[in-house]
C-alpha positions as CSV (number, residue, x, y, z in Angstrom):
1,M,162.3,-8.1,26.1
2,I,163.1,-4.7,27.4
3,I,166.9,-3.9,27.5
4,V,168.2,-0.8,29.2
5,T,171.5,0.6,30.3
6,T,170.0,2.0,33.5
7,N,169.6,0.2,36.9
8,S,165.8,0.4,36.7
9,I,163.0,0.9,34.1
10,E,160.9,4.0,34.5
11,G,157.2,3.0,35.2
12,S,158.1,-0.6,36.1
13,K,159.0,-2.4,39.3
14,I,161.7,-5.1,39.4
15,T,160.0,-8.0,41.1
16,E,162.9,-10.5,40.8
17,C,166.6,-10.4,40.0
18,L,167.6,-13.5,38.0
19,G,171.3,-12.8,37.6
20,Y,174.0,-12.1,35.1
21,V,173.3,-12.9,31.4
22,K,175.6,-12.6,28.5
23,G,176.1,-13.3,24.8
24,S,179.2,-13.1,22.7
25,T,180.7,-13.8,19.3
26,V,184.1,-13.6,17.7
27,R,184.3,-12.3,14.2
28,A,187.0,-11.9,11.5
29,K,187.0,-10.6,8.0
30,H,188.7,-12.6,5.2
31,I,192.2,-11.7,4.0
32,G,191.0,-9.7,1.0
33,R,189.0,-7.4,3.1
34,D,191.8,-7.1,5.6
35,M,194.2,-6.0,2.8
36,M,191.7,-3.4,1.6
37,A,191.3,-2.1,5.1
38,G,195.1,-1.7,5.3
39,F,195.0,0.4,2.2
40,K,192.2,2.5,3.6
41,T,194.3,3.4,6.7
42,I,196.7,5.2,4.4
43,V,194.1,7.6,2.9
44,G,191.7,7.7,5.9
45,G,188.0,7.3,6.1
46,E,185.5,4.7,7.3
47,I,186.4,1.1,6.8
48,K,183.0,-0.1,5.8
49,G,183.8,-3.8,5.9
50,Y,184.7,-3.6,9.5
51,T,181.8,-1.4,10.4
52,E,179.4,-4.0,8.9
53,M,181.3,-6.8,10.7
54,L,181.0,-5.1,14.1
55,N,177.3,-4.2,13.5
56,E,176.6,-7.9,12.7
57,A,178.6,-9.0,15.7
58,R,176.8,-6.7,18.1
59,T,173.4,-8.0,16.8
60,V,174.5,-11.6,17.4
61,A,175.9,-10.9,20.9
62,V,172.7,-9.0,22.0
63,D,170.5,-11.8,20.5
64,R,172.4,-14.4,22.5
65,M,172.2,-12.4,25.7
66,E,168.5,-12.0,25.2
67,Q,168.1,-15.7,24.7
68,D,170.1,-16.3,27.9
69,A,167.7,-14.0,29.8
70,T,164.7,-15.7,28.2
71,N,165.9,-19.1,29.3
72,L,166.0,-17.8,32.9
73,G,162.4,-16.5,32.6
74,A,163.3,-12.8,32.4
75,N,161.2,-10.2,30.7
76,A,163.9,-7.4,30.9
77,I,167.6,-6.8,31.2
78,V,169.0,-3.9,33.2
79,C,172.5,-2.5,33.4
80,F,173.1,-3.6,29.7
81,R,176.7,-3.1,28.4
82,L,178.7,-3.9,25.3
83,Q,182.4,-4.6,25.2
84,T,184.9,-5.5,22.5
85,S,188.4,-6.9,22.5
86,A,190.9,-8.2,20.0
87,V,191.4,-11.9,20.4
88,M,193.9,-12.3,17.6
89,C,195.1,-10.3,14.6
90,G,192.0,-9.5,12.5
91,A,189.5,-11.0,14.9
92,S,187.4,-9.3,17.5
93,E,185.1,-10.5,20.3
94,I,181.9,-8.6,21.1
95,I,180.3,-9.4,24.4
96,A,176.9,-8.1,25.5
97,Y,176.0,-8.5,29.2
98,G,173.6,-7.3,31.8
99,T,171.3,-8.4,34.7
100,A,168.2,-10.4,33.9
101,V,165.1,-9.4,35.8
102,K,161.4,-9.8,36.0
103,I,159.4,-6.6,35.9
104,E,155.8,-5.6,36.2
105,K,154.3,-2.3,35.2
């Protein structure tokens, strides 16, 4: 599956537009990590537990979006975007979305 942020794929022709596809996940860290992150905000620096959590969440969301596109018969996704939002204290949603298409080289 080719996934790009652009409206087209260089060297390929979009032969069919299959529509909107998405994948999302909501993730939270356990209370111990949350407390440690709170301490880290006092001294500054990267909060590695949250970095890892968001990296994992992005991977899951993109995988789910790709599966959604595969189910439609797509071989590419154009106009790919990622978005995040807080859904409650300590939990974030990551959504990956784009347009599923069929392309030929």
